[in-house]
C-alpha positions as CSV (number, residue, x, y, z in Angstrom):
1,M,11.0,-17.4,-26.1
2,H,8.6,-17.7,-23.2
3,M,9.8,-20.1,-20.5
4,K,7.1,-21.7,-18.3
5,A,7.3,-21.5,-14.5
6,H,8.5,-25.1,-14.2
7,E,11.4,-24.5,-16.6
8,K,12.5,-21.4,-14.7
9,I,12.3,-23.4,-11.5
10,S,14.6,-26.1,-12.9
11,L,17.1,-23.5,-13.9
12,L,16.9,-22.1,-10.4
13,R,17.6,-25.6,-9.0
14,E,20.6,-26.1,-11.2
15,Q,22.1,-22.9,-9.7
16,M,21.0,-23.9,-6.1
17,K,22.9,-27.2,-6.6
18,K,26.1,-25.4,-7.7
19,K,25.9,-23.1,-4.7
20,G,25.1,-25.9,-2.2
21,L,21.7,-24.6,-1.3
22,D,18.8,-26.9,-0.4
23,A,16.1,-24.3,-0.5
24,Y,15.8,-20.8,-1.9
25,I,13.4,-18.0,-0.8
26,I,12.1,-15.4,-3.3
27,P,10.1,-12.6,-1.6
28,S,8.1,-9.8,-3.3
29,S,10.3,-6.9,-2.3
30,D,13.2,-4.9,-3.6
31,P,16.3,-3.5,-1.8
32,H,14.1,-0.9,-0.2
33,S,11.4,-3.1,1.4
34,S,8.9,-1.6,-1.1
35,E,5.4,-2.9,-1.4
36,Y,5.3,-1.9,-5.1
37,V,8.5,-2.6,-6.9
38,A,10.1,-1.6,-10.2
39,P,10.0,-4.4,-12.9
40,R,13.7,-5.3,-12.1
41,W,12.7,-6.7,-8.8
42,S,9.5,-8.5,-9.6
43,S,11.4,-11.8,-9.5
44,R,8.7,-13.7,-7.6
45,A,6.1,-12.8,-10.3
46,W,8.6,-13.5,-13.1
47,I,9.4,-17.0,-11.9
48,S,6.0,-18.2,-10.5
49,G,3.5,-16.4,-12.8
50,F,1.6,-15.1,-9.8
51,T,1.2,-11.3,-10.2
52,G,-0.3,-10.2,-6.9
53,S,1.6,-7.5,-5.0
54,A,2.4,-9.8,-2.0
55,G,3.7,-13.3,-1.8
56,T,6.7,-15.4,-1.1
57,L,8.0,-18.3,-3.3
58,V,10.0,-21.1,-1.7
59,V,11.8,-23.7,-3.8
60,T,13.5,-26.9,-2.6
61,M,15.0,-29.6,-4.7
62,S,11.8,-31.5,-5.0
63,E,8.9,-29.1,-4.2
64,S,7.9,-25.4,-4.5
65,G,5.3,-23.4,-2.7
66,L,3.8,-19.9,-2.8
67,W,2.5,-18.2,0.3
68,T,0.1,-15.3,-0.1
69,D,-2.7,-13.6,2.0
70,G,-6.5,-13.6,1.7
71,R,-6.7,-10.8,-0.8
72,Y,-5.1,-13.0,-3.4
73,F,-6.3,-16.6,-2.8
74,I,-8.7,-16.8,-5.8
75,Q,-6.2,-15.0,-8.1
76,A,-3.3,-17.1,-7.0
77,E,-5.2,-20.4,-7.6
78,K,-5.9,-19.3,-11.2
79,E,-2.4,-18.0,-12.0
80,L,-0.5,-21.0,-10.5
81,E,-2.5,-23.6,-12.3
82,G,-0.3,-26.1,-14.1
83,S,2.9,-24.5,-12.7
84,G,3.5,-27.3,-10.1
85,I,3.8,-24.7,-7.4
86,K,1.6,-25.4,-4.4
87,L,-0.5,-22.5,-2.9
88,F,-0.3,-22.0,0.8
89,K,-3.1,-19.8,2.1
90,M,-1.6,-17.7,4.8
91,R,-3.3,-17.4,8.2
92,Q,-5.8,-20.2,7.4
93,P,-6.3,-23.0,10.0
94,G,-3.7,-25.7,9.6
95,V,-1.6,-23.9,7.0
96,P,2.1,-23.7,8.0
97,T,4.1,-20.5,7.5
98,Y,6.9,-20.9,5.0
99,R,9.4,-21.0,7.8
100,E,7.5,-23.9,9.5
101,W,7.2,-25.7,6.2
102,L,11.0,-25.4,5.6
103,M,11.6,-26.6,9.2
104,E,9.5,-29.7,8.4
105,T,10.9,-30.3,4.9
106,L,14.7,-29.8,5.5
107,G,17.1,-32.0,7.4
108,E,19.9,-31.1,9.7
109,G,22.9,-29.3,8.2
110,M,21.0,-28.2,5.2
111,C,21.2,-24.6,3.9
112,V,18.5,-22.1,2.9
113,G,19.6,-19.4,0.5
114,F,18.1,-16.0,-0.5
115,D,19.3,-12.6,-1.9
116,G,20.2,-10.7,1.3
117,G,19.7,-7.5,-0.7
118,V,15.9,-7.9,-0.8
119,I,15.2,-9.5,2.6
120,S,15.1,-7.3,5.7
121,S,17.6,-7.7,8.5
122,L,14.7,-8.6,10.8
123,E,13.3,-11.4,8.5
124,A,16.8,-12.9,7.9
125,R,17.6,-12.9,11.6
126,S,14.3,-14.5,12.6
127,L,14.9,-17.2,9.9
128,E,18.3,-17.8,11.3
129,K,16.9,-18.1,14.9
130,S,14.1,-20.6,13.9
131,F,16.5,-22.7,11.8
132,Q,19.2,-23.0,14.5
133,K,17.0,-25.3,16.5
134,K,17.4,-27.9,13.7
135,G,20.9,-27.0,12.6
136,I,19.8,-25.5,9.3
137,K,22.1,-22.7,8.0
138,I,21.2,-19.6,6.1
139,S,23.1,-17.9,3.3
140,G,22.2,-14.4,2.0
141,E,25.0,-14.2,-0.6
142,H,23.2,-15.3,-3.7
143,D,21.1,-13.4,-6.2
144,I,20.4,-16.5,-8.3
145,I,17.7,-14.7,-10.2
146,E,20.4,-12.5,-11.8
147,H,22.0,-15.7,-13.4
148,I,18.8,-17.1,-14.8
149,W,16.7,-14.1,-15.8
150,K,18.4,-13.3,-19.0
151,D,16.4,-10.3,-20.1
152,R,16.0,-8.9,-16.6
153,P,15.0,-5.2,-16.7
154,C,17.6,-2.5,-15.7
155,V,17.6,-0.4,-12.5
156,P,15.1,2.3,-13.3
157,S,16.4,5.8,-14.2
158,G,13.4,8.2,-14.1
159,K,13.9,11.9,-13.4
160,V,14.0,13.2,-9.8
161,Y,12.4,16.7,-9.3
162,V,11.5,19.1,-6.5
163,H,8.2,18.8,-4.6
164,E,7.6,22.5,-4.0
165,L,7.4,24.1,-0.6
166,K,3.8,25.3,-1.3
167,Y,2.8,21.6,-1.2
168,A,5.3,20.3,1.3
169,G,4.8,23.0,3.9
170,E,8.2,22.5,5.5
171,S,11.7,22.7,4.1
172,S,13.9,19.6,3.9
173,F,16.3,21.1,6.4
174,Q,13.4,21.6,8.9
175,K,12.5,17.9,8.4
176,Q,16.1,16.9,8.9
177,E,16.3,18.8,12.2
178,A,13.2,17.0,13.5
179,V,15.0,13.7,12.7
180,R,18.2,14.9,14.5
181,A,16.2,15.9,17.6
182,R,14.9,12.3,17.7
183,L,18.4,10.9,17.2
184,R,19.7,13.0,20.1
185,R,17.0,11.6,22.3
186,E,18.0,8.0,21.3
187,G,21.7,8.8,21.7
188,A,22.4,7.7,18.1
189,Q,25.1,9.3,15.8
190,Y,23.8,7.8,12.5
191,Y,20.5,6.9,11.0
192,I,20.3,4.8,7.8
193,I,17.1,5.3,5.7
194,S,16.4,2.9,2.9
195,T,12.6,3.3,2.2
196,L,11.9,5.2,-0.9
197,D,8.8,7.2,0.2
198,D,10.6,8.2,3.4
199,I,13.6,9.6,1.4
200,A,11.3,11.4,-1.1
201,W,9.4,13.0,1.8
202,L,12.5,14.0,3.8
203,F,14.2,15.8,0.9
204,N,11.0,17.2,-0.7
205,L,11.8,15.4,-4.0
206,R,9.7,13.1,-6.1
207,G,10.5,10.7,-9.0
208,S,9.1,8.1,-11.4
209,D,11.0,4.9,-10.8
210,V,8.0,2.8,-9.6
211,K,4.7,2.7,-11.5
212,N,2.0,4.7,-9.6
213,N,4.4,5.7,-6.9
214,P,6.3,9.1,-7.4
215,V,9.5,7.7,-5.7
216,F,13.1,7.1,-6.9
217,M,15.9,4.7,-6.1
218,A,18.0,6.1,-3.3
219,Y,19.4,5.6,0.2
220,A,20.1,8.3,2.8
221,I,22.2,8.7,6.0
222,I,21.5,11.4,8.5
223,S,24.0,12.2,11.3
224,G,24.2,14.8,14.0
225,S,25.6,17.3,11.5
226,D,25.3,15.9,8.0
227,A,22.8,14.6,5.6
228,T,23.8,12.4,2.5
229,I,21.6,11.1,-0.2
230,F,22.8,8.2,-2.3
231,V,21.3,8.6,-5.8
232,D,22.4,8.5,-9.4
233,R,23.3,12.2,-10.0
234,K,22.2,12.0,-13.6
235,K,18.6,11.5,-12.5
236,L,18.4,14.8,-10.6
237,T,17.0,17.9,-12.4
238,K,19.0,21.1,-12.0
239,E,16.4,22.4,-9.5
240,A,16.6,19.1,-7.5
241,K,20.4,19.5,-7.2
242,E,20.1,23.1,-6.1
243,S,17.4,22.3,-3.6
244,L,19.6,19.5,-2.0
245,E,22.6,21.9,-1.8
246,K,20.5,24.7,-0.3
247,N,19.2,22.2,2.4
248,Y,22.8,21.1,3.2
249,V,22.5,17.6,1.6
250,Q,25.6,15.9,0.1
251,I,25.0,13.8,-3.1
252,K,26.8,10.5,-3.5
253,P,26.3,7.6,-6.0
254,Y,23.5,5.2,-5.3
255,D,25.8,2.2,-4.8
256,A,28.2,4.1,-2.5
257,V,25.9,3.5,0.5
258,G,27.7,0.3,1.6
259,K,31.1,2.0,1.6
260,A,29.6,4.9,3.8
261,I,28.1,2.4,6.3
262,R,31.5,0.6,6.6
263,R,33.1,3.9,7.4
264,F,31.0,4.7,10.6
265,E,33.4,5.1,13.5
266,K,33.9,2.1,15.6
267,K,31.8,2.0,18.8
268,S,29.3,4.6,17.3
269,S,25.6,4.2,17.7
270,V,23.5,3.5,14.6
271,Y,19.7,3.9,14.4
272,I,18.0,1.5,12.0
273,D,14.6,0.0,11.4
274,P,15.5,-3.7,11.0
275,S,12.1,-4.4,9.3
276,K,13.1,-2.0,6.5
277,L,16.9,-2.2,6.2
278,S,18.2,-5.1,4.1
279,F,20.1,-8.0,5.6
280,N,23.1,-7.1,3.4
281,L,23.3,-3.5,4.4
282,S,22.8,-4.2,8.1
283,R,25.7,-6.7,8.1
284,L,28.1,-3.9,7.0
285,I,27.7,-2.0,10.3
286,H,30.9,-2.7,12.3
287,K,30.5,-5.3,15.1
288,S,31.7,-2.8,17.7
289,C,28.8,-0.4,16.9
290,T,25.6,-0.3,18.9
291,K,22.5,-0.8,16.8
292,V,19.5,1.1,18.0
293,E,16.7,-1.0,16.5
294,K,13.4,0.8,16.5
295,S,10.7,1.7,14.1
296,D,11.5,4.2,11.3
297,I,11.7,7.8,12.4
298,V,10.7,9.4,9.1
299,E,7.7,7.1,8.6
300,R,6.4,8.3,12.0
301,L,7.1,12.0,11.2
302,K,5.5,11.9,7.7
303,S,2.3,10.1,9.0
304,V,1.2,13.3,10.8
305,K,0.3,15.7,8.0
306,N,1.2,19.4,8.6
307,K,-1.3,22.3,8.2
308,T,-0.3,23.0,4.6
309,E,-0.5,19.4,3.6
310,I,-4.0,19.1,5.2
311,E,-5.3,22.2,3.4
312,N,-4.0,20.9,0.1
313,I,-5.4,17.4,0.6
314,R,-8.9,18.8,1.2
315,V,-8.7,20.6,-2.1
316,C,-7.2,17.6,-3.9
317,Q,-10.0,15.4,-2.6
318,V,-12.6,17.7,-4.2
319,R,-10.9,17.5,-7.6
320,D,-10.8,13.7,-7.3
321,G,-14.4,13.7,-6.4
322,I,-15.3,15.7,-9.5
323,A,-13.7,13.0,-11.7
324,M,-15.5,10.3,-9.8
325,V,-18.9,12.0,-10.1
326,R,-18.5,12.7,-13.8
327,F,-17.5,9.0,-14.3
328,L,-20.5,7.7,-12.3
329,H,-22.9,9.9,-14.3
330,W,-21.3,8.6,-17.6
331,L,-21.6,5.0,-16.4
332,D,-25.2,5.4,-15.3
333,K,-26.2,7.0,-18.6
334,N,-24.4,4.4,-20.8
335,V,-24.4,1.0,-19.2
336,G,-26.7,-1.2,-21.3
337,Q,-26.7,1.4,-24.1
338,M,-23.1,0.9,-25.3
339,D,-20.5,-1.8,-25.0
340,I,-18.6,-1.2,-21.8
341,D,-16.3,-3.7,-20.1
342,E,-14.1,-3.6,-17.0
343,V,-11.1,-2.3,-18.9
344,S,-12.8,0.4,-20.9
345,A,-14.6,1.6,-17.8
346,A,-11.3,1.9,-15.9
347,Q,-9.8,3.8,-18.9
348,M,-12.7,6.2,-18.9
349,L,-12.3,7.0,-15.2
350,E,-8.5,7.5,-15.7
351,S,-9.2,9.9,-18.6
352,L,-11.6,12.0,-16.5
353,R,-9.0,12.1,-13.7
354,R,-6.4,13.3,-16.3
355,E,-8.6,16.3,-17.0
356,Q,-8.1,17.4,-13.3
357,P,-5.4,20.0,-12.7
358,G,-2.1,18.5,-11.4
359,F,-3.1,14.8,-12.0
360,A,0.2,12.8,-12.4
361,E,-0.9,9.2,-12.6
362,P,-3.2,6.7,-10.9
363,S,-2.1,5.8,-7.3
364,F,-2.4,2.1,-8.0
365,D,-3.8,-0.1,-10.9
366,T,-7.6,0.5,-10.8
367,I,-9.7,-2.4,-9.6
368,C,-12.7,-2.4,-11.8
369,A,-14.5,-5.7,-11.1
370,Y,-18.0,-6.8,-12.2
371,M,-20.1,-9.3,-10.2
372,G,-18.0,-12.4,-9.3
373,N,-14.7,-10.8,-10.2
374,A,-15.2,-8.4,-7.3
375,A,-15.0,-11.2,-4.8
376,M,-11.2,-11.2,-5.6
377,M,-10.2,-8.2,-3.5
378,H,-7.3,-7.2,-5.7
379,Y,-8.7,-8.3,-9.0
380,S,-7.1,-6.8,-12.1
381,A,-8.9,-6.9,-15.4
382,S,-6.9,-7.6,-18.5
383,N,-8.0,-7.5,-22.2
384,E,-8.0,-11.3,-22.2
385,S,-10.1,-11.8,-19.0
386,C,-12.5,-8.9,-18.6
387,S,-16.2,-9.0,-18.1
388,R,-18.7,-6.9,-20.1
389,L,-20.9,-4.7,-17.9
390,E,-24.6,-5.4,-18.0
391,P,-27.5,-3.4,-16.5
392,R,-27.8,-5.6,-13.5
393,G,-25.8,-6.4,-10.3
394,F,-22.8,-4.7,-8.9
395,L,-19.7,-3.1,-10.2
396,L,-16.9,-2.6,-7.7
397,L,-14.5,0.3,-8.5
398,D,-11.5,0.9,-6.4
399,S,-9.2,3.6,-7.7
400,G,-7.1,6.6,-6.9
401,G,-4.9,9.4,-8.2
402,Q,-1.5,11.0,-7.6
403,Y,-1.5,14.8,-7.4
404,P,1.2,17.1,-6.1
405,D,-1.2,18.0,-3.3
406,G,-2.3,14.6,-2.3
407,T,-2.8,10.9,-3.0
408,T,-6.3,9.6,-3.2
409,D,-8.0,6.2,-2.8
410,I,-11.7,5.6,-3.0
411,T,-14.0,2.6,-3.6
412,R,-17.6,2.7,-4.7
413,T,-19.8,-0.3,-5.4
414,I,-22.3,0.7,-8.0
415,A,-25.8,-0.8,-8.8
416,L,-25.8,-1.2,-12.5
417,G,-29.5,-2.3,-12.5
418,E,-31.6,-5.0,-10.9
419,L,-30.3,-6.2,-7.4
420,T,-31.4,-9.1,-5.3
421,K,-32.6,-8.8,-1.7
422,E,-29.3,-10.4,-0.5
423,Q,-27.2,-7.9,-2.5
424,K,-29.0,-5.0,-0.9
425,R,-28.7,-6.5,2.5
426,D,-25.0,-7.0,2.1
427,F,-24.5,-3.5,0.7
428,T,-26.3,-2.0,3.6
429,L,-24.4,-4.0,6.2
430,V,-21.1,-2.7,4.7
431,L,-22.5,0.8,4.8
432,K,-23.5,0.3,8.5
433,G,-19.9,-0.7,9.3
434,H,-18.5,2.2,7.3
435,I,-20.8,4.7,9.1
436,A,-20.0,3.2,12.5
437,L,-16.3,3.9,12.0
438,A,-16.8,7.3,10.3
439,R,-18.8,8.7,13.2
440,L,-16.8,7.2,16.0
441,I,-15.5,9.3,19.0
442,F,-12.6,7.7,20.8
443,L,-10.1,8.5,23.5
444,H,-6.6,9.6,22.5
445,G,-4.2,6.7,22.9
446,A,-6.3,4.3,20.8
447,T,-4.6,2.4,18.0
448,G,-6.1,1.1,14.7
449,T,-6.2,-2.4,16.3
450,N,-8.5,-1.1,19.0
451,L,-10.9,0.5,16.4
452,D,-11.0,-2.2,13.6
453,V,-13.7,-4.1,15.4
454,I,-16.1,-1.1,15.2
455,A,-16.5,-1.4,11.4
456,R,-16.9,-5.2,11.6
457,Q,-19.6,-5.2,14.3
458,P,-22.7,-4.9,12.0
459,L,-21.2,-7.7,9.8
460,W,-20.2,-10.0,12.7
461,K,-23.7,-9.8,14.1
462,E,-24.8,-11.6,10.9
463,G,-21.9,-14.0,10.9
464,I,-20.0,-12.3,8.1
465,D,-16.4,-11.1,8.0
466,Y,-13.8,-9.8,5.5
467,K,-10.3,-11.2,5.4
468,C,-8.3,-8.0,5.3
469,G,-7.8,-4.8,7.3
470,T,-10.4,-2.1,7.6
471,G,-8.1,0.7,6.5
472,H,-4.6,1.9,5.9
473,G,-2.6,5.1,6.1
474,L,-2.2,7.2,3.0
475,G,0.8,9.1,1.6
476,Y,0.9,12.7,0.4
477,F,1.9,12.4,-3.3
478,L,3.6,9.2,-2.2
479,S,2.5,5.7,-1.6
480,V,-1.2,4.8,-1.4
481,H,-0.4,2.5,1.5
482,E,1.5,4.3,4.2
483,G,2.3,3.3,7.8
484,P,2.8,3.1,10.6
485,Q,-0.9,3.5,11.4
486,R,-3.6,1.2,10.0
487,L,-7.0,-0.2,11.0
488,S,-6.5,-3.9,11.2
489,Q,-6.8,-6.9,13.6
490,N,-3.1,-7.4,13.3
491,P,-1.5,-5.9,16.4
492,N,-0.4,-2.3,15.8
493,S,0.9,-0.1,18.5
494,T,0.7,3.3,16.7
495,V,-1.5,5.7,18.5
496,L,-3.8,7.6,16.2
497,E,-2.8,11.3,16.2
498,E,-4.4,14.5,14.9
499,G,-3.3,14.9,11.2
500,M,-3.1,11.2,10.3
501,L,-5.0,9.9,7.3
502,L,-6.7,6.5,7.2
503,T,-9.0,4.8,4.8
504,N,-12.4,3.4,5.9
505,E,-13.1,0.3,3.8
506,P,-15.1,-2.6,5.2
507,G,-16.5,-5.1,2.7
508,I,-18.3,-8.3,1.9
509,Y,-16.9,-10.8,-0.6
510,R,-18.9,-13.8,-1.8
511,E,-16.9,-16.0,-4.0
512,G,-18.2,-16.4,-7.5
513,E,-21.1,-14.0,-6.8
514,Y,-20.0,-10.4,-6.0
515,G,-17.9,-8.1,-3.9
516,I,-18.9,-5.0,-2.0
517,R,-16.6,-2.3,-0.6
518,T,-17.3,1.3,0.4
519,E,-14.2,3.3,0.9
520,N,-13.6,6.9,2.0
521,T,-10.6,8.7,3.4
522,L,-10.7,9.8,7.1
523,L,-8.6,12.6,8.7
524,V,-8.0,12.1,12.4
525,K,-8.7,15.3,14.5
526,K,-9.2,16.3,18.1
527,A,-12.8,16.3,19.5
528,Q,-13.5,17.6,23.0
529,H,-11.2,17.6,25.9
530,T,-12.8,16.8,29.3
531,E,-11.5,15.8,32.8
532,F,-11.3,12.3,31.3
533,G,-8.8,13.2,28.7
534,Q,-8.6,14.2,25.0
535,F,-11.2,12.7,22.7
536,M,-10.6,12.2,19.0
537,E,-12.9,11.9,15.9
538,F,-12.7,11.4,12.2
539,D,-13.5,13.8,9.4
540,T,-14.5,12.1,6.2
541,I,-12.7,14.1,3.4
542,S,-13.7,12.0,0.2
543,H,-16.6,13.5,-1.8
544,C,-18.6,11.0,-3.9
545,P,-22.1,9.6,-3.6
546,I,-22.8,6.2,-2.0
547,D,-25.3,4.4,-4.2
548,L,-28.8,5.0,-2.7
549,R,-30.3,2.4,-5.1
550,A,-28.4,-0.4,-3.3
551,I,-29.5,0.6,0.2
552,D,-32.2,-1.1,2.2
553,S,-33.1,1.9,4.2
554,S,-35.3,0.0,6.7
555,M,-32.0,-1.5,8.0
556,L,-30.6,2.0,8.9
557,D,-31.3,3.6,12.3
558,D,-32.0,7.4,12.6
559,G,-28.3,8.2,13.4
560,E,-27.1,6.3,10.4
561,R,-29.6,7.9,8.1
562,S,-28.7,11.3,9.3
563,W,-25.0,10.6,8.8
564,L,-25.7,9.5,5.3
565,N,-27.8,12.6,4.5
566,D,-25.2,15.0,6.0
567,Y,-22.5,13.3,4.0
568,H,-24.5,13.5,0.8
569,G,-25.3,17.2,1.5
570,R,-21.5,17.9,1.7
571,V,-20.8,15.9,-1.5
572,Y,-23.4,18.0,-3.4
573,K,-22.1,21.3,-1.9
574,Y,-18.5,20.6,-2.9
575,I,-18.9,18.9,-6.2
576,A,-22.1,20.5,-7.8
577,P,-20.4,23.9,-8.7
578,H,-17.8,22.1,-10.8
579,V,-19.8,19.9,-13.1
580,S,-22.2,20.4,-16.1
581,D,-25.9,21.0,-15.7
582,E,-26.8,17.5,-16.7
583,E,-24.3,16.0,-14.2
584,R,-25.5,18.4,-11.5
585,S,-29.1,17.3,-11.8
586,W,-28.0,13.7,-11.7
587,L,-25.9,14.4,-8.6
588,H,-28.8,16.1,-7.0
589,E,-30.9,13.0,-7.4
590,M,-28.0,10.7,-6.2
591,T,-27.4,12.7,-3.0
592,R,-31.1,13.3,-2.0
593,S,-32.1,12.8,1.6
594,I,-33.6,9.5,2.5
């Protein structure tokens, strides 16, 4: 029996009443602050019907609202239709945050509930602080969803296996020692890690508990002398157990982490990232302990790829480029000749990636969006709602793969035939922004916030903008979105270091008409060193043609034209030896100098 959103919300309200709660918050995350979650924790999607990866549902006794960001406005409007849930478009003029809305809606002495297992310590504390002004209380005791979601999926139990040294480049013990060095500097005895990709990286293990993300459910605690992983032992392969033992890691059950935190000596110093650790776990640290609250140590370590990882990533990007080129050739040959829709095109691309050695799975659900659908940044085609491709206009294709030697993410906007003048102009503006960032030289010390404006400049001159960041960090056979670095207007204090990866993906989205995005992966490296300091530059490591048919070359200056020609020369050099004769002659034409 399929319950509708309003029926689920009335069940929720019954439980709220029993527990004396006047409002209830349902975020998108799991106990590990994950961006992508296993089905068990997709509570917000289950109750509201909105399936985007980011959003917060808030329910009071009389109203309910969903807050999400610009990537999902169009999608959320469609999915919430008829649910009675009001859409709040985050960061738009005059739109309150869910906290402000609750402050206005609730009266003194009322109580806001949530499951403290899936809300971070930082978020819970800042709610508490805001609400104190009005005498509103918070309560993190209640996982109400557990009571009303009768067929709620189980905790996932995928196998956990070793990520070999030839890929990782450093042993788990070496990584632990780097963490301990940082702990000594901070004067901390313990460090609690709850983020799944950090744990997978630290112990050189991978799993399959979350779709498209080779991670597994676990916690870890590192101290001056010990390392403990909290994971269901049954999930570990024989090699994974041996590898942990060899690297001096104790194995304890997943749910024993709370007990271990309670056992920290009184007055000891505990390092945590309050934006990652759940409210429930952080409350178990004894009152007498000092909490060193700073950003995650492992996240910072793993963001700078080592020499082995970088060599592997370069090879991985070539394999991914081969699949992309073969797909683009297939599409070019067949669109208008055979029946292709968004779903079958995405399936074709995935099958070509599967032919590449080492391919494990896509790194996220492919965004294959024709014409107006591409104006929704994170559109996902389904068999019910997918468009047929016709030999005109734009197809936007954003996809990636997980390989043991890297994680890829690439977007191409493809001219399927006839284009308008405006479409070509917009495509070329996006390309100008992309090139401006790709060939940038900057002084060491710059952050992604400093550089984001560079890619927007050609668009801003024309009064155009895109409502998302320009780029994100990338994992290494881990999450496709990895911090702490990113290119975005949101303040970010992470300095860009040699060995970091970033995507370069400006875009233009015209609602109901089309969307354009051109995305490659950049590797940060050192440029020259002068008396003024160390300069840095980017190396573009993705290899796939940018559609020349969509470019108005009169809009490009000589520098832009020569960047594009150099880029296409490299694409041809790396990809041509690995494809068929027919594909090669097509590629030769698609990468010709302009």
